[in-house]
N, CA and C of each residue as an Amber inpcrd file, in Angstrom:
protein
   324
 -24.6470000 -46.8620000  11.7920000 -24.8030000 -45.6980000  10.9410000
 -23.6200000 -44.7820000  11.1330000 -23.4370000 -43.8900000  10.1400000
 -22.3340000 -42.9320000  10.1690000 -22.8870000 -41.5310000  10.3120000
 -22.1630000 -40.7450000  11.0240000 -22.5150000 -39.3330000  11.1570000
 -21.4190000 -38.5230000  10.4820000 -21.8170000 -37.6710000   9.5910000
 -20.8840000 -36.7980000   8.9010000 -21.0680000 -35.3990000   9.4590000
 -20.0090000 -34.8460000   9.9700000 -20.0710000 -33.5030000  10.5380000
 -19.1960000 -32.5840000   9.7010000 -19.7920000 -31.5280000   9.1840000
 -19.0390000 -30.5080000   8.4590000 -18.6630000 -29.4160000   9.4440000
 -17.3830000 -29.1540000   9.5440000 -16.9110000 -28.0720000  10.4010000
 -16.8380000 -26.8320000   9.5250000 -17.5620000 -25.8210000   9.9150000
 -17.5070000 -24.5750000   9.1580000 -16.7100000 -23.5480000   9.9440000
 -16.1570000 -22.6290000   9.2190000 -15.3440000 -21.5970000   9.8460000
 -16.2500000 -20.6070000  10.5660000 -15.8840000 -20.2880000  11.7850000
 -16.5620000 -19.1960000  12.4850000 -15.6890000 -17.9640000  12.3460000
 -16.2950000 -16.8260000  12.4120000 -15.5600000 -15.5760000  12.2260000
 -14.8660000 -15.1980000  13.5330000 -13.7820000 -15.9150000  13.8530000
 -13.1200000 -15.6910000  15.1400000 -11.7930000 -14.9550000  15.0180000
 -11.4370000 -14.5200000  13.8110000 -10.1830000 -13.7900000  13.6100000
 -10.4460000 -12.4260000  13.0020000  -9.6750000 -11.4560000  13.4580000
  -9.7320000 -10.1120000  12.8900000  -8.6800000 -10.0000000  11.7940000
  -8.9170000  -9.1290000  10.8080000  -7.8650000  -8.8660000   9.8270000
  -6.6480000  -8.2460000  10.5160000  -5.4720000  -8.6130000  10.0350000
  -4.2160000  -8.1050000  10.5920000  -3.3890000  -7.5330000   9.4450000
  -2.9440000  -6.2840000   9.6040000  -2.0980000  -5.6670000   8.5860000
  -0.7270000  -6.3330000   8.5780000  -0.1370000  -6.4290000   7.3970000
   1.1670000  -7.0730000   7.2640000   2.3080000  -6.1590000   7.7170000
   2.0290000  -4.8710000   7.9150000   2.9980000  -3.9170000   8.4470000
   2.2960000  -3.0920000   9.5150000   3.0660000  -2.5850000  10.4770000
   2.4650000  -1.7510000  11.5250000   2.2410000  -0.3200000  11.0630000
   2.9730000   0.1240000  10.0450000   2.8060000   1.4660000   9.4880000
   3.1600000   1.4240000   8.0030000   2.5080000   2.2820000   7.2440000
   2.7760000   2.4140000   5.8070000   3.0980000   3.8710000   5.5200000
   3.9920000   4.1090000   4.5670000   4.4010000   5.4670000   4.2280000
   4.3320000   5.6470000   2.7190000   3.8570000   6.8210000   2.3150000
   3.8110000   7.1470000   0.9030000   4.1630000   8.6080000   0.7140000
   4.5240000   8.9760000  -0.5020000   4.9030000  10.3520000  -0.8070000
   4.0480000  10.8580000  -1.9600000   3.4380000  12.0230000  -1.7610000
   2.6970000  12.6970000  -2.8300000   3.5310000  13.8820000  -3.2850000
   3.8720000  13.9290000  -4.5570000   4.6730000  15.0210000  -5.1000000
   3.7570000  16.1590000  -5.5140000   4.0150000  17.3430000  -4.9770000
   3.2110000  18.5140000  -5.2960000   4.1170000  19.6400000  -5.7700000
   3.5460000  20.5800000  -6.5080000   4.3040000  21.7720000  -6.8460000
   4.3460000  22.0920000  -8.3240000   4.4030000  21.0920000  -9.1890000
   4.4000000  21.3560000 -10.6270000   3.2330000  20.6100000 -11.2580000
   2.8750000  21.0220000 -12.4250000   1.7620000  20.3850000 -13.1250000
   2.0140000  18.8960000 -13.3190000   3.2190000  18.5410000 -13.7630000
   3.4950000  17.1260000 -13.9980000   3.4980000  16.3490000 -12.6930000
   4.0040000  16.9640000 -11.6200000   3.9940000  16.2860000 -10.3170000
   2.5570000  16.0660000  -9.8590000   1.7040000  17.0700000 -10.0750000
   0.3100000  16.8960000  -9.6740000  -0.3520000  15.8030000 -10.5010000
  -0.0120000  15.7110000 -11.7790000  -0.5590000  14.6340000 -12.5890000
  -0.1040000  13.2820000 -12.0610000   1.1850000  13.1660000 -11.7590000
   1.6990000  11.9140000 -11.1920000   0.9830000  11.6120000  -9.8810000
   0.7890000  12.6480000  -9.0910000   0.1410000  12.5260000  -7.8040000
  -1.2610000  11.9340000  -7.9630000  -1.9540000  12.3580000  -8.9730000
  -3.3260000  11.9110000  -9.1720000  -3.3730000  10.5240000  -9.8250000
  -2.4560000  10.2420000 -10.7290000  -2.5370000   9.0180000 -11.5060000
  -1.9320000   7.8000000 -10.8170000  -1.0410000   7.9990000  -9.8670000
  -0.3320000   6.8800000  -9.2640000  -0.7430000   6.6900000  -7.8100000
  -0.7090000   5.4370000  -7.3760000  -1.0630000   5.1730000  -5.9920000
   0.0190000   5.7160000  -5.0670000  -0.4190000   6.1540000  -3.9220000
   0.4610000   6.6850000  -2.8930000   1.1350000   5.5380000  -2.1550000
   0.3380000   4.5730000  -1.7720000   0.8270000   3.3920000  -1.0600000
  -0.2930000   2.3530000  -1.1090000   0.0750000   1.0930000  -1.0110000
  -0.9170000   0.0250000  -0.9460000  -0.7550000  -0.6990000   0.3820000
  -1.8460000  -0.7760000   1.1290000  -1.8420000  -1.4920000   2.4060000
  -2.3440000  -2.9130000   2.1670000  -1.9850000  -3.8130000   3.0770000
  -2.4240000  -5.1960000   2.9240000  -2.6670000  -5.8100000   4.2970000
  -3.7950000  -6.4880000   4.4190000  -4.1300000  -7.2010000   5.6460000
  -4.5670000  -8.6110000   5.2950000  -4.3500000  -9.5210000   6.2040000
  -4.7950000 -10.9020000   6.0230000  -5.7370000 -11.2740000   7.1550000
  -6.5710000 -12.2450000   6.8990000  -7.5000000 -12.7490000   7.8980000
  -7.4190000 -14.2690000   7.8610000  -7.1840000 -14.8760000   9.0020000
  -6.9760000 -16.3240000   9.0710000  -8.2600000 -17.1280000   8.8690000
  -9.4080000 -16.4710000   8.8640000 -10.6590000 -17.1800000   8.6170000
 -10.7560000 -17.5610000   7.1420000 -11.6810000 -18.4440000   6.8110000
 -11.8410000 -18.8740000   5.4260000 -13.1190000 -18.3080000   4.8250000
 -13.1980000 -18.3610000   3.5090000 -14.3920000 -17.9020000   2.8010000
 -14.6580000 -16.4270000   3.0290000 -15.9420000 -16.0810000   3.1180000
 -16.3430000 -14.6910000   3.3280000 -15.8040000 -14.1530000   4.6550000
 -15.6620000 -15.0210000   5.6410000 -15.1380000 -14.5870000   6.9340000
 -13.7100000 -14.0650000   6.8250000 -12.9900000 -14.5110000   5.8140000
 -11.6090000 -14.0970000   5.6320000 -11.3940000 -13.0830000   4.5290000
 -12.4720000 -12.7210000   3.8120000 -12.3370000 -11.7160000   2.7400000
 -12.2570000 -10.3350000   3.3690000 -11.2350000  -9.5700000   2.9970000
 -10.9510000  -8.2760000   3.6190000 -11.2560000  -7.1340000   2.6500000
 -11.9010000  -6.0920000   3.1650000 -12.0480000  -4.8470000   2.4170000
 -11.4790000  -3.7140000   3.2700000 -11.1000000  -2.6400000   2.5930000
 -10.4020000  -1.5320000   3.2260000 -11.2280000  -0.2510000   3.1520000
 -11.0620000   0.5830000   4.1720000 -11.7020000   1.9000000   4.1790000
 -10.7940000   2.8640000   4.9350000 -11.0520000   4.1640000   4.7340000
 -10.2510000   5.2080000   5.3590000 -10.9920000   5.8610000   6.5170000
 -10.2300000   6.3610000   7.4610000 -10.7650000   7.1820000   8.5380000
 -11.4630000   8.3870000   7.9140000 -12.5560000   8.8340000   8.5160000
 -13.3510000   9.9310000   7.9620000 -12.5340000  11.1680000   7.6190000
 -11.5480000  11.5080000   8.4480000 -10.7760000  12.7310000   8.1940000
  -9.9070000  12.6270000   6.9520000  -9.6400000  11.4370000   6.4660000
  -8.7730000  11.2570000   5.3010000  -9.5350000  11.3020000   3.9850000
 -10.8380000  11.0770000   3.9990000 -11.5790000  10.9260000   2.7370000
 -11.7190000  12.2200000   1.9500000 -11.4260000  13.3580000   2.5650000
 -11.4700000  14.6200000   1.8290000 -10.4060000  14.6580000   0.7420000
  -9.2070000  14.1500000   1.0430000  -8.0910000  14.2850000   0.1150000
  -7.5280000  12.9700000  -0.3980000  -8.0140000  11.8470000   0.1210000
  -7.5000000  10.5540000  -0.3050000  -8.6540000   9.5890000  -0.5360000
  -8.4120000   8.5980000  -1.3740000  -9.3850000   7.5320000  -1.5890000
  -8.6450000   6.2000000  -1.5030000  -9.3850000   5.1580000  -1.1790000
  -8.7860000   3.8320000  -1.1050000  -9.6370000   2.8710000  -1.9270000
  -8.9760000   2.0250000  -2.6940000  -9.6940000   0.9760000  -3.4120000
 -10.0090000  -0.1140000  -2.3960000 -11.2850000  -0.3550000  -2.1860000
 -11.7200000  -1.2160000  -1.0830000 -11.2240000  -2.6530000  -1.1790000
 -10.9730000  -3.1420000  -2.3860000 -10.5430000  -4.5400000  -2.5140000
  -9.0310000  -4.7170000  -2.5910000  -8.3120000  -3.6630000  -3.0210000
  -6.8590000  -3.7950000  -3.1790000  -6.0550000  -3.1120000  -2.0780000
  -6.6490000  -2.1380000  -1.3970000  -5.9210000  -1.3780000  -0.3820000
  -5.0630000  -0.2690000  -0.9590000  -5.2210000   0.0190000  -2.2460000
  -4.4260000   1.0590000  -2.8990000  -4.9680000   2.4400000  -2.5090000
  -4.0990000   3.2650000  -1.9080000  -4.4800000   4.6170000  -1.4860000
  -3.9850000   5.6010000  -2.5370000  -4.8930000   6.4610000  -2.9820000
  -4.6020000   7.4120000  -4.0480000  -5.0310000   8.8010000  -3.5960000
  -4.1980000   9.8310000  -3.8440000  -4.6330000  11.1960000  -3.5480000
  -5.7330000  11.6090000  -4.5160000  -6.6730000  12.3890000  -4.0260000
  -7.7290000  12.9010000  -4.8980000  -7.2050000  14.1040000  -5.6760000
  -7.7880000  14.3710000  -6.8380000  -7.4030000  15.5610000  -7.5970000
  -7.5940000  16.8160000  -6.7470000  -6.6640000  17.7400000  -6.8740000
  -6.7550000  18.9930000  -6.1410000  -6.1560000  18.9420000  -4.7440000
  -5.3930000  17.9030000  -4.4400000  -4.7400000  17.8040000  -3.1290000
  -3.9170000  19.0610000  -2.9100000  -4.2580000  19.8790000  -1.8910000
  -3.5520000  21.1510000  -1.7050000  -2.1620000  20.9660000  -1.1040000
  -1.2540000  21.8480000  -1.5010000   0.1120000  21.7750000  -0.9780000
   0.1950000  22.3110000   0.4450000  -0.8380000  22.9720000   0.9270000
  -0.7960000  23.5310000   2.2780000  -1.3240000  22.5710000   3.3470000
  -1.4360000  21.2980000   3.0140000  -1.8590000  20.3080000   4.0120000
  -0.7810000  20.0630000   5.0560000   0.4270000  20.4580000   4.7630000
   1.5360000  20.1830000   5.6670000   2.3640000  19.0370000   5.1240000
   3.5170000  18.8400000   5.7270000   4.4270000  17.8170000   5.2280000
   3.9420000  16.4020000   5.4910000   3.2380000  16.2030000   6.5910000
   2.8390000  14.8520000   6.9720000   1.3440000  14.7890000   7.2240000
   0.7200000  13.7930000   6.6370000  -0.6790000  13.4920000   6.9110000
  -0.7280000  12.0960000   7.5140000  -1.3250000  11.9770000   8.6690000
  -1.4520000  10.6880000   9.3320000  -2.9270000  10.3620000   9.4570000
  -3.3080000   9.1680000   9.0400000  -4.6990000   8.7530000   9.1690000
  -4.7580000   7.2410000   9.2860000  -5.9040000   6.7780000   9.7330000
  -6.1050000   5.3410000   9.9190000  -6.7400000   4.7160000   8.6910000
  -6.3370000   3.4900000   8.4460000  -6.9590000   2.6550000   7.4290000
  -7.5680000   1.4670000   8.1610000  -8.7950000   1.1390000   7.8240000
  -9.4810000   0.0240000   8.4600000  -9.5380000  -1.1690000   7.5170000
  -9.2770000  -2.3380000   8.0500000  -9.4460000  -3.5900000   7.3210000
 -10.6010000  -4.3250000   7.9960000 -11.6120000  -4.6550000   7.2200000
 -12.8150000  -5.2910000   7.7580000 -13.0780000  -6.5770000   6.9920000
 -13.3840000  -7.6420000   7.7180000 -13.7170000  -8.8900000   7.0260000
 -15.2140000  -8.9270000   6.7320000 -15.6580000  -9.9650000   6.0570000
 -17.0590000 -10.0710000   5.6490000 -17.8220000 -11.0990000   6.4480000
 -17.3240000 -11.4280000   7.6200000 -18.0240000 -12.3580000   8.4950000
 -19.2050000 -11.6820000   9.1860000 -19.9580000 -12.4700000   9.8970000
 -21.0990000 -11.9500000  10.6640000 -20.9110000 -12.2700000  12.1280000
 -20.7230000 -11.2790000  12.9670000 -20.5750000  -9.8600000  12.6220000
 -19.1820000  -9.5930000  12.0660000 -19.0500000  -8.5070000  11.2870000
 -17.7300000  -8.1890000  10.7230000 -16.7180000  -7.9040000  11.8180000
 -15.4850000  -8.3080000  11.5740000 -14.3750000  -8.0140000  12.4830000
 -13.5390000  -6.9010000  11.8390000 -13.1550000  -5.9020000  12.6420000
 -12.3410000  -4.7880000  12.1490000 -10.9860000  -4.8490000  12.8210000
């Protein structure tokens, strides 16, 4: 007799960003700049996961402190400033972006 063994992927890999840091610029100060700021993505992050299937599917989220003024598209990693981003936030905003796979348990 023959035995057929299907090897399935275990969720043994974490998502890894393709860059160690990402930088974007939000233009503030004029009406048209604010419109551009709202309509265009600031930066798009990207992570890969060596697992297959759902274990390798990655979604993105922002650190809690960033969600007041920024949003991220969970499937694309596109970070966009929210309408009303104040100019008094300072020149630099630093926050974490999380990449999470869909394995059980999820890897971050």
